[in-house]
C-alpha positions as CSV (number, residue, x, y, z in Angstrom):
1,M,-187.7,345.8,-73.1
2,A,-186.8,347.7,-70.2
3,G,-184.9,347.2,-67.3
4,K,-181.8,344.8,-67.0
5,R,-180.0,343.6,-69.8
6,G,-181.1,339.9,-71.0
7,V,-183.9,339.5,-68.3
8,G,-186.7,337.4,-69.7
9,I,-184.9,336.5,-72.9
10,D,-183.2,333.2,-71.9
11,P,-182.5,332.7,-68.3
12,T,-180.1,329.9,-68.8
13,W,-177.7,332.1,-70.8
14,P,-174.4,332.9,-68.6
15,Q,-174.0,336.3,-67.4
16,V,-170.6,337.9,-68.9
17,P,-169.0,341.0,-68.0
18,Q,-170.0,344.4,-69.9
19,G,-168.3,344.1,-73.3
20,E,-167.7,340.4,-73.4
21,H,-169.5,337.6,-75.2
22,A,-170.6,334.4,-74.4
23,L,-169.6,331.5,-76.3
24,S,-172.3,330.0,-78.1
25,E,-170.5,328.0,-80.8
26,F,-167.3,325.8,-80.9
27,T,-164.3,326.6,-82.7
28,T,-163.3,324.2,-85.5
29,D,-161.7,323.7,-88.7
30,R,-165.2,322.7,-90.3
31,V,-168.2,324.5,-91.6
32,G,-171.5,323.1,-90.1
33,A,-172.5,320.6,-87.5
34,L,-169.7,318.2,-86.1
35,S,-170.2,314.5,-85.9
36,P,-171.2,312.9,-82.5
37,F,-169.4,310.0,-83.6
38,G,-165.7,311.7,-83.7
39,E,-163.2,310.6,-86.3
40,I,-165.1,307.5,-87.7
41,E,-165.7,307.5,-91.3
42,F,-168.7,305.8,-92.9
43,P,-169.7,303.5,-94.1
44,V,-167.9,301.2,-91.4
45,D,-166.9,297.8,-92.1
46,P,-169.4,295.4,-90.8
47,S,-166.5,293.1,-89.2
48,E,-165.6,296.2,-87.3
49,I,-169.5,296.7,-85.5
50,T,-169.5,295.2,-82.1
51,Y,-173.4,295.8,-81.8
52,I,-175.6,292.6,-81.1
53,H,-179.4,293.8,-81.7
54,P,-181.6,292.1,-79.0
55,T,-184.1,289.6,-80.1
56,T,-187.3,289.2,-78.4
57,V,-188.8,285.5,-77.7
58,I,-192.7,285.8,-77.7
59,N,-194.4,283.4,-74.8
60,R,-197.2,281.5,-76.5
């Protein structure tokens, strides 16, 4: 690959000053993927769940 640095690899990658690095991972106190649910611990007590499943009424 000749030419400008990073051209054609990933056009969405941020441009940073020479010698710097783009942040590609969050800094955290845990190894692995972080939970999309925040600090919730599973299993959750069913009385704390506010979700109501929709029902379908079939027209006959």
